[in-house]
C-alpha positions as CSV (number, residue, x, y, z in Angstrom):
1,M,57.9,16.9,-42.5
2,T,56.2,14.2,-40.4
3,E,52.6,14.3,-39.2
4,E,52.0,14.5,-35.5
5,P,49.9,11.5,-34.2
6,T,46.3,12.3,-33.7
7,A,45.3,12.2,-30.0
8,R,42.4,9.9,-29.2
9,P,39.3,11.9,-28.0
10,V,38.7,11.6,-24.3
11,P,35.0,11.4,-23.4
12,T,33.9,14.5,-21.5
13,G,30.7,16.0,-20.2
14,A,27.6,14.1,-20.9
15,A,29.4,11.3,-22.7
16,A,31.8,10.7,-19.7
17,E,28.8,10.8,-17.3
18,G,27.0,8.2,-19.4
19,R,30.0,5.9,-19.5
20,G,30.3,6.4,-15.7
21,L,26.8,5.2,-15.1
22,A,27.3,2.1,-17.2
23,R,30.5,1.3,-15.4
24,L,28.9,1.8,-12.0
25,C,26.1,-0.6,-12.8
26,A,28.5,-3.1,-14.2
27,V,30.5,-3.0,-11.0
28,A,27.3,-3.5,-9.0
29,A,26.4,-6.5,-11.1
30,L,29.8,-8.0,-10.7
31,L,29.7,-7.7,-6.9
32,A,26.1,-9.1,-6.8
33,V,27.1,-12.1,-8.9
34,A,30.2,-12.8,-6.8
35,F,28.9,-12.2,-3.3
36,A,25.1,-11.6,-3.0
37,P,22.7,-14.5,-2.5
38,F,21.1,-15.2,-5.9
39,L,18.6,-17.7,-4.6
40,A,17.4,-18.8,-1.1
41,L,16.3,-22.3,-0.2
42,Q,13.5,-22.1,2.5
43,P,12.0,-25.0,4.5
44,N,8.5,-23.4,3.8
45,R,6.9,-20.3,2.5
46,I,7.3,-18.2,5.6
47,V,10.6,-19.3,7.2
48,S,13.8,-17.6,6.1
49,G,16.2,-19.9,4.3
50,E,19.8,-20.3,3.3
51,G,21.1,-18.0,0.6
52,F,23.4,-19.1,-2.2
53,S,25.5,-16.9,-4.4
54,L,26.0,-18.2,-8.0
55,P,29.5,-19.5,-7.4
56,A,28.3,-21.3,-4.2
57,L,25.3,-23.0,-5.8
58,P,25.3,-26.8,-5.1
59,A,24.7,-27.3,-8.8
60,A,28.1,-26.1,-9.8
61,W,27.5,-27.1,-13.4
62,L,25.0,-24.3,-13.6
63,G,26.1,-21.7,-11.1
64,L,29.7,-21.2,-12.4
65,P,28.8,-21.0,-16.1
66,L,25.9,-18.6,-15.3
67,A,28.3,-16.4,-13.2
68,A,30.8,-16.4,-16.0
69,V,28.1,-15.3,-18.5
70,L,26.9,-12.5,-16.3
71,T,30.5,-11.4,-15.6
72,A,31.2,-11.3,-19.3
73,C,28.1,-9.2,-20.0
74,A,29.0,-6.8,-17.2
75,L,32.6,-6.4,-18.5
76,V,31.4,-5.8,-22.1
77,A,28.9,-3.2,-20.9
78,A,31.6,-1.4,-18.8
79,L,34.2,-1.4,-21.7
80,A,31.8,-0.8,-24.6
81,H,32.5,2.4,-26.7
82,H,29.2,2.1,-28.6
83,A,25.8,2.4,-27.1
84,A,24.5,-0.5,-29.3
85,V,27.0,-2.9,-27.8
86,Q,26.2,-1.6,-24.3
87,A,22.5,-2.2,-25.0
88,L,23.1,-5.8,-26.2
89,A,25.2,-6.5,-23.1
90,G,22.5,-5.2,-20.8
91,A,19.8,-7.1,-22.5
92,A,21.8,-10.3,-22.6
93,G,22.7,-10.0,-18.9
94,A,19.1,-9.4,-17.8
95,L,17.9,-12.3,-19.9
96,A,20.6,-14.6,-18.6
97,A,19.7,-13.7,-15.1
98,L,16.0,-14.5,-15.8
99,L,16.7,-17.8,-17.4
100,G,19.3,-18.8,-14.9
101,A,17.1,-18.1,-11.9
102,G,14.5,-20.5,-13.1
103,L,17.0,-23.3,-14.0
104,A,18.9,-22.8,-10.8
105,A,15.6,-23.0,-8.7
106,T,14.8,-26.4,-10.3
107,A,18.3,-27.7,-9.6
108,L,18.3,-26.3,-6.0
109,L,14.9,-27.6,-4.9
110,P,15.1,-31.0,-3.2
111,A,13.3,-33.9,-4.9
112,G,9.9,-34.6,-3.2
113,A,10.1,-31.6,-0.9
114,T,6.5,-30.4,-1.1
115,L,6.8,-27.6,1.4
116,A,10.3,-26.3,0.5
117,R,10.5,-23.1,-1.5
118,V,13.2,-21.4,-3.6
119,S,13.0,-17.6,-3.4
120,L,14.8,-14.9,-5.4
121,G,17.6,-13.4,-3.4
122,S,19.1,-9.9,-3.3
123,G,21.7,-11.0,-5.8
124,F,19.1,-11.6,-8.5
125,W,17.4,-8.3,-8.0
126,L,20.6,-6.3,-7.9
127,T,22.0,-8.1,-11.0
128,T,18.8,-7.7,-13.0
129,G,18.3,-4.1,-11.9
130,A,21.9,-3.3,-12.8
131,F,21.6,-4.8,-16.3
132,G,18.2,-3.1,-16.7
133,L,19.8,0.3,-16.0
134,I,22.7,-0.4,-18.4
135,L,20.1,-1.2,-21.1
136,A,18.0,1.9,-20.3
137,D,21.2,4.1,-20.3
138,A,22.2,2.8,-23.7
139,L,18.7,3.4,-25.2
140,V,18.9,7.0,-24.0
141,K,22.2,7.4,-25.8
142,L,20.8,5.8,-29.0
143,R,18.1,8.5,-29.0
144,G,15.3,6.2,-30.2
145,G,12.0,7.8,-31.2
146,P,8.8,7.4,-29.2
147,L,7.7,4.3,-31.1
148,A,11.0,2.6,-30.5
149,R,10.8,3.3,-26.8
150,I,7.3,1.8,-26.6
151,T,8.3,-1.2,-28.6
152,L,11.4,-1.9,-26.5
153,A,9.4,-1.5,-23.2
154,F,6.8,-4.0,-24.3
155,A,9.5,-6.3,-25.7
156,A,11.2,-6.4,-22.3
157,V,7.9,-7.2,-20.6
158,G,7.1,-9.7,-23.3
159,A,10.5,-11.5,-22.7
160,V,9.6,-11.8,-19.0
161,L,6.2,-13.2,-19.9
162,A,7.7,-15.6,-22.3
163,V,10.0,-17.0,-19.6
164,L,7.0,-17.4,-17.3
165,A,4.8,-19.0,-20.0
166,A,7.6,-21.5,-20.8
167,G,7.4,-22.7,-17.2
168,L,11.0,-22.0,-16.5
169,W,10.1,-20.2,-13.2
170,N,7.6,-22.8,-12.0
171,D,9.8,-24.0,-9.2
172,L,10.3,-20.5,-7.8
173,S,8.2,-19.6,-4.8
174,I,6.6,-16.5,-6.4
175,M,5.2,-18.7,-9.2
176,R,3.9,-21.2,-6.6
177,E,2.1,-18.3,-4.9
178,Y,0.7,-17.4,-8.3
179,A,-0.5,-21.0,-8.9
180,A,-2.3,-21.0,-5.6
181,N,-3.9,-17.6,-6.4
182,R,-4.4,-17.8,-10.1
183,D,-8.0,-16.9,-10.4
184,S,-7.9,-14.3,-7.7
185,F,-4.8,-12.8,-9.3
186,W,-6.6,-11.9,-12.5
187,Q,-9.7,-10.7,-10.7
188,Q,-7.6,-8.4,-8.5
189,G,-5.7,-7.2,-11.5
190,A,-8.9,-6.2,-13.2
191,R,-10.1,-4.4,-10.0
192,H,-6.7,-2.6,-9.9
193,L,-7.3,-1.3,-13.4
194,V,-10.8,-0.2,-12.5
195,L,-9.5,1.7,-9.6
196,V,-6.9,3.5,-11.7
197,G,-9.1,4.1,-14.8
198,G,-12.2,4.9,-12.7
199,S,-10.3,7.7,-10.9
200,L,-8.3,9.0,-13.8
201,A,-11.2,9.5,-16.3
202,P,-13.3,11.9,-14.1
203,A,-10.2,13.7,-13.0
204,L,-9.4,14.5,-16.6
205,L,-13.0,15.5,-17.4
206,L,-13.1,17.9,-14.5
207,G,-9.4,18.8,-14.1
208,I,-8.7,20.0,-17.7
209,P,-11.6,22.4,-17.9
210,L,-10.9,23.6,-14.4
211,G,-7.2,24.1,-15.3
212,Y,-8.2,26.2,-18.3
213,L,-10.6,28.2,-16.2
214,C,-7.7,28.9,-13.7
215,H,-5.5,29.9,-16.6
216,R,-8.1,32.5,-17.8
217,L,-9.1,33.7,-14.3
218,A,-6.1,34.6,-12.2
219,A,-8.3,35.3,-9.2
220,A,-9.6,31.7,-9.1
221,R,-6.2,30.1,-9.8
222,G,-4.6,30.8,-6.4
223,A,-7.6,29.5,-4.4
224,V,-8.2,26.4,-6.5
225,L,-4.5,25.3,-6.5
226,A,-4.2,26.0,-2.8
227,V,-7.2,23.8,-2.0
228,L,-5.9,21.0,-4.2
229,S,-2.4,21.3,-2.7
230,V,-3.9,20.8,0.8
231,I,-5.7,17.7,-0.5
232,Q,-2.4,16.4,-1.9
233,T,-0.7,16.6,1.4
234,V,-3.1,14.3,3.2
235,P,-1.5,10.8,3.6
236,S,-3.2,8.1,1.6
237,I,-4.4,6.0,4.5
238,A,-5.8,9.1,6.2
239,M,-7.6,10.1,3.0
240,F,-9.2,6.7,2.6
241,G,-10.3,6.9,6.2
242,L,-11.8,10.3,5.8
243,M,-13.9,9.0,2.9
244,M,-15.3,6.1,4.9
245,A,-17.4,8.0,7.5
246,P,-19.4,10.3,5.2
247,L,-20.1,7.6,2.6
248,A,-21.2,5.2,5.4
249,A,-23.5,7.9,6.7
250,L,-25.0,8.4,3.2
251,A,-25.5,4.7,2.7
252,A,-27.3,4.5,6.1
253,A,-29.5,7.6,5.4
254,Y,-30.4,6.6,1.9
255,P,-30.5,2.8,1.5
256,A,-30.8,3.1,-2.3
257,L,-27.3,4.5,-2.4
258,G,-26.1,1.5,-0.4
259,A,-27.8,-0.8,-2.8
260,A,-26.1,0.9,-5.7
261,G,-22.7,0.2,-4.1
262,I,-22.0,3.5,-2.4
263,R,-20.7,2.4,1.1
264,G,-18.1,3.3,3.6
265,I,-15.8,0.5,2.5
266,G,-15.0,-1.0,-0.8
267,L,-14.7,0.6,-4.3
268,T,-16.5,3.9,-3.8
269,P,-14.3,5.5,-1.1
270,A,-11.2,4.4,-2.9
271,L,-12.3,5.9,-6.2
272,L,-13.2,9.1,-4.6
273,A,-9.9,9.4,-2.7
274,L,-7.9,8.6,-5.9
275,F,-9.9,11.1,-7.8
276,L,-9.1,13.9,-5.3
277,Y,-5.4,13.0,-5.5
278,S,-5.5,13.2,-9.3
279,L,-6.8,16.7,-9.5
280,L,-3.7,18.7,-8.6
281,P,-1.3,17.3,-11.2
282,V,-4.0,17.6,-13.9
283,V,-5.1,21.1,-13.0
284,A,-1.6,22.4,-12.4
285,N,-0.2,21.0,-15.6
286,T,-3.2,22.3,-17.6
287,V,-2.5,25.8,-16.2
288,A,1.2,25.5,-17.0
289,G,0.6,24.1,-20.5
290,F,-1.7,27.0,-21.5
291,A,0.6,29.6,-19.8
292,A,3.4,28.3,-22.0
293,V,1.6,29.1,-25.2
294,P,3.4,32.2,-26.7
295,P,1.2,35.2,-26.6
296,A,2.5,36.2,-30.0
297,V,1.0,33.0,-31.5
298,V,-2.4,33.7,-29.9
299,E,-2.3,37.3,-31.2
300,A,-1.4,36.1,-34.7
301,A,-4.3,33.6,-34.6
302,R,-6.6,36.4,-33.4
303,G,-5.3,38.6,-36.2
304,M,-6.2,35.9,-38.8
305,G,-9.8,36.1,-37.6
306,M,-10.0,33.0,-35.5
307,G,-12.7,33.0,-32.9
308,P,-12.1,31.9,-29.2
309,L,-13.1,28.3,-29.8
310,R,-11.1,28.0,-32.9
311,R,-8.0,29.5,-31.3
312,L,-8.4,27.1,-28.4
313,A,-8.8,24.0,-30.5
314,G,-6.4,24.8,-33.3
315,V,-3.6,26.8,-31.6
316,E,-3.6,26.8,-27.8
317,W,-4.6,23.1,-27.2
318,P,-2.0,21.6,-29.5
319,L,0.8,23.7,-27.9
320,A,-0.4,23.0,-24.3
321,F,-1.0,19.3,-24.9
322,P,2.5,18.0,-24.2
323,V,2.6,19.6,-20.8
324,I,-0.9,18.3,-20.0
325,V,0.1,14.8,-21.0
326,T,3.0,15.1,-18.6
327,G,0.5,15.7,-15.8
328,V,-1.6,12.7,-16.9
329,R,1.6,10.6,-16.7
330,I,2.2,11.8,-13.1
331,V,-1.4,11.0,-12.2
332,L,-1.4,7.6,-13.8
333,V,1.8,6.4,-12.2
334,Q,0.7,7.8,-8.9
335,N,-2.7,6.1,-9.0
336,I,-1.2,2.8,-10.0
337,G,0.8,2.9,-6.8
338,L,-1.8,4.4,-4.5
339,A,-4.4,1.9,-5.6
340,A,-2.5,-0.8,-3.7
341,V,-3.3,1.0,-0.4
342,A,-7.0,0.9,-1.3
343,A,-6.9,-2.8,-0.5
344,L,-6.9,-1.8,3.2
345,I,-10.5,-0.6,2.9
346,G,-11.7,-3.6,0.9
347,A,-11.4,-2.1,-2.6
348,G,-9.3,-5.0,-3.9
349,G,-6.5,-4.7,-6.4
350,F,-2.9,-6.0,-6.3
351,G,-2.5,-4.5,-2.9
352,T,-4.6,-7.4,-1.6
353,F,-1.7,-9.7,-2.1
354,V,0.8,-7.2,-0.7
355,F,-1.1,-6.8,2.6
356,R,-2.0,-10.5,2.8
357,G,1.6,-11.4,2.4
358,M,2.7,-9.0,5.0
359,G,0.2,-10.4,7.4
360,Q,1.4,-14.0,6.8
361,T,5.1,-12.9,6.6
362,A,5.1,-14.5,3.1
363,M,7.4,-12.2,1.1
364,D,6.8,-14.0,-2.2
365,L,3.1,-13.3,-1.8
366,V,4.0,-9.6,-1.3
367,L,6.1,-9.8,-4.5
368,L,3.1,-11.3,-6.4
369,G,1.2,-8.1,-5.7
370,A,4.1,-5.6,-5.9
371,V,5.8,-6.7,-9.2
372,P,2.7,-6.2,-11.4
373,I,2.3,-2.8,-9.9
374,V,5.9,-1.9,-10.8
375,I,5.4,-3.3,-14.4
376,L,2.1,-1.3,-14.9
377,A,3.7,1.9,-13.7
378,F,6.8,1.3,-15.9
379,L,4.7,0.7,-19.0
380,A,2.4,3.7,-18.2
381,A,5.4,6.0,-17.8
382,V,7.1,4.9,-21.0
383,V,3.9,5.1,-23.1
384,L,2.9,8.6,-21.9
385,D,6.5,9.9,-22.1
386,A,6.5,8.8,-25.7
387,V,3.1,10.4,-26.4
388,A,4.4,13.7,-24.8
389,G,7.6,13.5,-26.8
390,R,5.7,13.0,-30.1
391,A,3.3,15.8,-29.2
392,R,6.3,18.2,-28.6
393,G,7.7,17.2,-32.0
394,R,4.5,18.1,-33.7
395,A,4.1,21.4,-31.8
396,A,7.7,22.5,-32.5
């Protein structure tokens, strides 16, 4: 009696969907490598230049091998049956694109051309983004713990910083913009963090107790959440504008307030607006977190003789904490982005470079402000997602 050959399992459901995402990103990377402009040579910082795909780079000794390496990484990621192999292919492709961009910029820049610039093209962004998604998808499949996710996120940012510190990107236009704005860059970065942290801290100090109060008093819940929802719907530029008039009037009526920095423009109206935007996610998630605590657990704690404060600190708070952290993550990522708009009212931050670049039609100056905002938001999301996941594990 002969044994029937065993059929090879066919990926279905979530596994097939995961393979499909990796293959879609790999196809996008292949198309970007073959056809999209990887770099652009500009006569100066504001005039659009000529784009070059990797196969069409004048320095064929670099463009063709780099295109071959990126193509190989994309094919490995698309055909890989193991998430670890997919992760390695994604990381290798992204790193190759980063290194290749710097080397190709040096080769493309004409000797002695002081005004000429080499900018990153759509091909670079599409390729790097596709490999980044391939890597992220593989890490989800590997089911790494919170510490692993944080380590990998900071390792990715560290790899980018290592490339920059090595000077491999010095001939790219975005790094020339950084060189021209080095001192201002770090000052505005510090101001951006002040805007984010200075609005988040008071929102937590007020929002969490207010959320707990809304959880305990159903009559107050509807009114508070309705008011905060209306605030959330006001566009950011309009909100900053609404803050300017009353604060300017206060500074005019009470010169001591003006001397203390409370004015119609600058840091104060930006902090106040960001604080108001932060309240709804904090309050709503606090309400949802405490509402999710099983009543049977609270009753059991009460039956064990725990008083209200002890029940809150020892039972309700640990169980509600993961949901509250999710609200903090929403606020933090939201404020990192909204703080850029605060530059319009003189509050500073990375948005200063974004709006200055838009005014000068210098896209690399825009990127000098936008890229750090994206990196900060990415790191904040990863860290707080990991904190929330660890808290859920402890509460389970």
